N, CA, C and O atoms as a printed pandas DataFrame, in Angstrom:
     atom_number atom_name residue_name chain_id  residue_number  x_coord  y_coord  z_coord
0              1         N          UNK        A               1  173.472  -36.176  -72.540
1              2        CA          UNK        A               1  173.171  -36.890  -71.360
2              3         C          UNK        A               1  171.917  -37.762  -71.556
3              4         O          UNK        A               1  170.844  -37.180  -71.712
4              5         N          UNK        A               2  171.956  -39.018  -71.561
5              6        CA          UNK        A               2  170.830  -39.716  -71.733
6              7         C          UNK        A               2  170.239  -39.918  -70.187
7              8         O          UNK        A               2  170.813  -39.635  -69.135
8              9         N          UNK        A               3  168.952  -40.480  -70.371
9             10        CA          UNK        A               3  168.419  -40.738  -68.930
10            11         C          UNK        A               3  167.643  -42.162  -69.105
11            12         O          UNK        A               3  167.119  -42.646  -70.108
12            13         N          UNK        A               4  167.754  -42.652  -67.801
13            14        CA          UNK        A               4  167.017  -44.050  -67.617
14            15         C          UNK        A               4  166.125  -43.719  -66.357
15            16         O          UNK        A               4  166.538  -43.691  -65.197
16            17         N          UNK        A               5  164.728  -43.453  -66.811
17            18        CA          UNK        A               5  163.538  -42.928  -65.772
18            19         C          UNK        A               5  164.041  -41.727  -65.469
19            20         O          UNK        A               5  164.375  -40.993  -66.399
20            21         N          UNK        A               6  164.205  -41.264  -64.017
21            22        CA          UNK        A               6  164.596  -39.840  -63.695
22            23         C          UNK        A               6  166.258  -39.773  -63.419
23            24         O          UNK        A               6  166.810  -38.725  -63.084
24            25         N          UNK        A               7  166.917  -40.951  -63.594
25            26        CA          UNK        A               7  168.343  -41.055  -63.380
26            27         C          UNK        A               7  169.011  -40.429  -64.859
27            28         O          UNK        A               7  168.565  -40.664  -65.982
28            29         N          UNK        A               8  170.159  -39.601  -64.539
29            30        CA          UNK        A               8  170.835  -39.280  -65.790
30            31         C          UNK        A               8  172.078  -40.142  -66.028
31            32         O          UNK        A               8  172.798  -40.529  -65.107
32            33         N          UNK        A               9  172.288  -40.423  -67.339
33            34        CA          UNK        A               9  173.570  -41.512  -67.561
34            35         C          UNK        A               9  174.410  -40.549  -68.282
35            36         O          UNK        A               9  173.970  -39.908  -69.237
36            37         N          UNK        A              10  175.825  -40.413  -67.768
37            38        CA          UNK        A              10  176.843  -39.839  -68.599
38            39         C          UNK        A              10  177.593  -41.056  -69.219
39            40         O          UNK        A              10  177.918  -42.130  -68.714
40            41         N          UNK        A              11  177.764  -40.556  -70.466
41            42        CA          UNK        A              11  178.527  -41.562  -71.423
42            43         C          UNK        A              11  179.783  -40.782  -71.896
43            44         O          UNK        A              11  179.673  -39.683  -72.439
44            45         N          UNK        A              12  180.975  -41.379  -71.676
45            46        CA          UNK        A              12  182.154  -40.895  -72.180
46            47         C          UNK        A              12  183.230  -41.629  -72.674
47            48         O          UNK        A              12  183.336  -42.666  -72.018
48            49         N          UNK        A              13  184.091  -41.537  -73.565
49            50        CA          UNK        A              13  185.188  -42.239  -74.052
50            51         C          UNK        A              13  186.170  -42.581  -73.038
51            52         O          UNK        A              13  186.524  -41.704  -72.250
52            53         N          UNK        A              14  186.607  -43.653  -72.973
53            54        CA          UNK        A              14  187.727  -44.122  -71.895
54            55         C          UNK        A              14  189.045  -43.714  -72.596
55            56         O          UNK        A              14  189.365  -43.937  -73.764
56            57         N          UNK        A              15  189.691  -43.115  -71.701
57            58        CA          UNK        A              15  191.001  -42.692  -72.072
58            59         C          UNK        A              15  191.982  -44.083  -72.088
59            60         O          UNK        A              15  191.700  -45.102  -71.458
60            61         N          UNK        A              16  193.079  -43.932  -72.861
61            62        CA          UNK        A              16  194.062  -45.160  -73.076
62            63         C          UNK        A              16  193.463  -46.480  -73.180
63            64         O          UNK        A              16  194.157  -47.470  -72.951
64            65         N          UNK        A              17  192.067  -46.601  -73.551
65            66        CA          UNK        A              17  191.611  -48.028  -73.855
66            67         C          UNK        A              17  190.518  -47.704  -74.989
67            68         O          UNK        A              17  190.123  -46.588  -75.325
68            69         N          UNK        A              18  190.155  -48.863  -75.459
69            70        CA          UNK        A              18  189.053  -48.829  -76.381
70            71         C          UNK        A              18  187.794  -48.826  -75.923
71            72         O          UNK        A              18  187.641  -49.574  -74.956
72            73         N          UNK        A              19  186.682  -48.152  -76.334
73            74        CA          UNK        A              19  185.363  -48.245  -76.056
74            75         C          UNK        A              19  184.934  -47.013  -75.206
75            76         O          UNK        A              19  185.619  -46.018  -74.972
76            77         N          UNK        A              20  183.731  -47.262  -74.811
77            78        CA          UNK        A              20  183.008  -45.995  -73.682
78            79         C          UNK        A              20  182.579  -46.560  -72.435
79            80         O          UNK        A              20  182.510  -47.771  -72.228
80            81         N          UNK        A              21  182.320  -45.747  -71.689
81            82        CA          UNK        A              21  181.612  -46.114  -70.433
82            83         C          UNK        A              21  180.395  -45.249  -70.003
83            84         O          UNK        A              21  180.358  -44.084  -70.397
84            85         N          UNK        A              22  179.531  -45.672  -69.328
85            86        CA          UNK        A              22  178.392  -45.019  -68.725
86            87         C          UNK        A              22  178.271  -45.055  -67.319
87            88         O          UNK        A              22  178.281  -46.145  -66.747
88            89         N          UNK        A              23  178.159  -44.010  -66.699
89            90        CA          UNK        A              23  178.139  -43.827  -65.272
90            91         C          UNK        A              23  176.559  -43.267  -64.700
91            92         O          UNK        A              23  176.012  -42.253  -65.133
92            93         N          UNK        A              24  176.113  -43.978  -63.870
93            94        CA          UNK        A              24  174.849  -43.674  -63.229
94            95         C          UNK        A              24  174.536  -44.070  -61.863
95            96         O          UNK        A              24  174.489  -45.299  -61.796
96            97         N          UNK        A              25  174.329  -43.562  -60.866
97            98        CA          UNK        A              25  173.964  -43.839  -59.744
98            99         C          UNK        A              25  174.886  -45.012  -59.127
99           100         O          UNK        A              25  174.451  -46.110  -58.781
100          101         N          UNK        A              26  176.293  -44.578  -59.045
101          102        CA          UNK        A              26  177.219  -45.410  -58.418
102          103         C          UNK        A              26  177.494  -46.758  -59.379
103          104         O          UNK        A              26  178.162  -47.707  -58.969
104          105         N          UNK        A              27  176.960  -46.719  -60.554
105          106        CA          UNK        A              27  177.017  -47.904  -61.511
106          107         C          UNK        A              27  177.862  -47.592  -62.644
107          108         O          UNK        A              27  177.461  -46.667  -63.351
108          109         N          UNK        A              28  179.005  -48.194  -62.990
109          110        CA          UNK        A              28  179.824  -47.920  -64.156
110          111         C          UNK        A              28  179.840  -49.327  -64.889
111          112         O          UNK        A              28  180.024  -50.453  -64.428
112          113         N          UNK        A              29  179.581  -48.879  -66.224
113          114        CA          UNK        A              29  179.430  -50.195  -67.186
114          115         C          UNK        A              29  180.436  -49.802  -68.415
115          116         O          UNK        A              29  180.726  -48.619  -68.595
116          117         N          UNK        A              30  180.826  -50.577  -69.045
117          118        CA          UNK        A              30  181.787  -50.470  -70.139
118          119         C          UNK        A              30  181.173  -50.951  -71.330
119          120         O          UNK        A              30  180.328  -51.820  -71.118
120          121         N          UNK        A              31  181.353  -50.636  -72.533
121          122        CA          UNK        A              31  180.993  -51.232  -73.823
122          123         C          UNK        A              31  181.839  -50.564  -74.988
123          124         O          UNK        A              31  182.501  -49.537  -74.840
124          125         N          UNK        A              32  181.716  -51.358  -76.286
125          126        CA          UNK        A              32  182.703  -50.960  -77.293
126          127         C          UNK        A              32  181.966  -49.651  -78.172
127          128         O          UNK        A              32  182.560  -49.006  -79.035
128          129         N          UNK        A              33  180.701  -49.445  -77.794
129          130        CA          UNK        A              33  180.169  -48.156  -78.376
130          131         C          UNK        A              33  179.171  -47.490  -77.318
131          132         O          UNK        A              33  178.676  -48.129  -76.388
132          133         N          UNK        A              34  178.977  -46.401  -77.515
133          134        CA          UNK        A              34  178.241  -45.647  -76.526
134          135         C          UNK        A              34  176.740  -46.424  -76.383
135          136         O          UNK        A              34  176.241  -46.539  -75.264
136          137         N          UNK        A              35  176.101  -46.913  -77.504
137          138        CA          UNK        A              35  174.982  -47.613  -77.193
138          139         C          UNK        A              35  175.041  -48.764  -76.394
139          140         O          UNK        A              35  174.248  -48.992  -75.481
140          141         N          UNK        A              36  176.093  -49.589  -76.768
141          142        CA          UNK        A              36  176.455  -50.882  -75.740
142          143         C          UNK        A              36  176.340  -50.287  -74.376
143          144         O          UNK        A              36  175.523  -50.775  -73.595
144          145         N          UNK        A              37  177.036  -49.343  -74.042
145          146        CA          UNK        A              37  177.486  -48.961  -72.733
146          147         C          UNK        A              37  176.051  -48.587  -72.119
147          148         O          UNK        A              37  175.760  -48.881  -70.959
148          149         N          UNK        A              38  175.339  -48.040  -72.824
149          150        CA          UNK        A              38  173.978  -47.533  -72.261
150          151         C          UNK        A              38  173.005  -48.727  -72.055
151          152         O          UNK        A              38  172.213  -48.805  -71.116
152          153         N          UNK        A              39  173.132  -49.502  -72.885
153          154        CA          UNK        A              39  172.200  -50.952  -72.733
154          155         C          UNK        A              39  172.491  -51.568  -71.568
155          156         O          UNK        A              39  171.645  -51.929  -70.750
156          157         N          UNK        A              40  174.034  -51.745  -71.430
157          158        CA          UNK        A              40  174.404  -52.518  -70.383
158          159         C          UNK        A              40  174.121  -51.703  -68.718
159          160         O          UNK        A              40  174.040  -52.243  -67.614
160          161         N          UNK        A              41  174.033  -50.416  -69.045
161          162        CA          UNK        A              41  173.522  -49.564  -67.874
162          163         C          UNK        A              41  172.217  -49.897  -67.442
163          164         O          UNK        A              41  171.835  -50.170  -66.304
164          165         N          UNK        A              42  171.511  -49.832  -68.627
165          166        CA          UNK        A              42  170.024  -50.024  -68.407
166          167         C          UNK        A              42  169.779  -51.465  -67.693
167          168         O          UNK        A              42  168.853  -51.498  -66.883
168          169         N          UNK        A              43  170.365  -52.410  -67.868
169          170        CA          UNK        A              43  170.495  -53.686  -67.225
170          171         C          UNK        A              43  170.865  -53.799  -65.888
171          172         O          UNK        A              43  170.213  -54.394  -65.030
172          173         N          UNK        A              44  172.084  -53.126  -65.699
173          174        CA          UNK        A              44  172.601  -52.720  -64.314
174          175         C          UNK        A              44  171.667  -52.052  -63.381
175          176         O          UNK        A              44  171.548  -52.443  -62.220
176          177         N          UNK        A              45  171.030  -51.097  -63.840
177          178        CA          UNK        A              45  170.039  -50.170  -63.056
178          179         C          UNK        A              45  168.814  -51.019  -62.721
179          180         O          UNK        A              45  168.246  -50.798  -61.652
180          181         N          UNK        A              46  168.381  -51.917  -63.492
181          182        CA          UNK        A              46  167.191  -52.572  -63.491
182          183         C          UNK        A              46  167.467  -53.714  -62.252
183          184         O          UNK        A              46  166.702  -53.977  -61.324
184          185         N          UNK        A              47  168.743  -54.280  -62.523
185          186        CA          UNK        A              47  169.137  -55.411  -61.362
186          187         C          UNK        A              47  169.202  -54.640  -59.965
187          188         O          UNK        A              47  168.701  -55.131  -58.954
188          189         N          UNK        A              48  169.849  -53.407  -59.968
189          190        CA          UNK        A              48  169.814  -52.849  -58.364
190          191         C          UNK        A              48  168.526  -52.458  -57.967
191          192         O          UNK        A              48  168.248  -52.694  -56.791
192          193         N          UNK        A              49  167.541  -51.834  -58.770
193          194        CA          UNK        A              49  166.281  -51.442  -58.334
194          195         C          UNK        A              49  165.465  -52.730  -58.066
195          196         O          UNK        A              49  164.509  -52.635  -57.296
196          197         N          UNK        A              50  165.751  -53.920  -58.628
197          198        CA          UNK        A              50  164.960  -55.080  -58.113
198          199         C          UNK        A              50  165.769  -55.517  -56.879
199          200         O          UNK        A              50  165.072  -55.946  -55.959
200          201         N          UNK        A              51  166.772  -55.501  -56.722
201          202        CA          UNK        A              51  167.518  -55.701  -55.467
202          203         C          UNK        A              51  166.934  -54.962  -54.264
203          204         O          UNK        A              51  166.685  -55.431  -53.153
204          205         N          UNK        A              52  166.775  -53.785  -54.681
205          206        CA          UNK        A              52  166.283  -52.594  -53.500
206          207         C          UNK        A              52  165.082  -53.154  -53.086
207          208         O          UNK        A              52  164.872  -53.368  -51.893
208          209         N          UNK        A              53  164.113  -53.462  -54.127
209          210        CA          UNK        A              53  162.594  -53.761  -53.952
210          211         C          UNK        A              53  162.275  -54.998  -52.928
211          212         O          UNK        A              53  161.425  -55.077  -52.040
212          213         N          UNK        A              54  163.443  -56.109  -53.453
213          214        CA          UNK        A              54  163.360  -57.049  -52.450
214          215         C          UNK        A              54  163.696  -56.906  -51.148
215          216         O          UNK        A              54  163.062  -57.451  -50.245
216          217         N          UNK        A              55  164.771  -56.123  -50.957
217          218        CA          UNK        A              55  165.080  -56.030  -49.617
218          219         C          UNK        A              55  164.215  -55.165  -48.829
219          220         O          UNK        A              55  164.333  -55.223  -47.605
220          221         N          UNK        A              56  163.323  -54.333  -49.367
221          222        CA          UNK        A              56  162.226  -53.547  -48.627
222          223         C          UNK        A              56  161.199  -54.586  -48.462
223          224         O          UNK        A              56  160.630  -54.567  -47.370
224          225         N          UNK        A              57  160.850  -55.449  -49.266
225          226        CA          UNK        A              57  159.935  -56.353  -49.116
226          227         C          UNK        A              57  160.236  -57.488  -47.752
227          228         O          UNK        A              57  159.350  -57.972  -47.048
228          229         N          UNK        A              58  161.485  -57.700  -47.640
229          230        CA          UNK        A              58  162.055  -58.579  -46.452
230          231         C          UNK        A              58  161.965  -57.586  -45.345
231          232         O          UNK        A              58  161.575  -58.010  -44.257
232          233         N          UNK        A              59  162.230  -56.486  -45.447
233          234        CA          UNK        A              59  162.016  -55.744  -44.051
234          235         C          UNK        A              59  160.554  -55.489  -43.403
235          236         O          UNK        A              59  160.320  -55.162  -42.240
236          237         N          UNK        A              60  159.618  -55.725  -44.463
237          238        CA          UNK        A              60  158.274  -55.467  -43.992
238          239         C          UNK        A              60  157.783  -56.498  -43.306
239          240         O          UNK        A              60  156.845  -56.278  -42.539
240          241         N          UNK        A              61  158.338  -57.895  -43.446
241          242        CA          UNK        A              61  157.902  -59.067  -42.936
242          243         C          UNK        A              61  158.057  -59.120  -41.485
243          244         O          UNK        A              61  157.707  -60.123  -40.863
């Protein structure tokens, strides 16, 4: 199992399809290789964390 920060990422082969999937904190990404699925997950987690931090900033106003 790989990690992004403190979050663990589970990578597995998708049955009945070509490729792999990565699952982490309510996000699911797909890729042709495990490395591609992990790379896409890094971007998805960064996007979610950015949205959460923006929402917190708006609440403080």
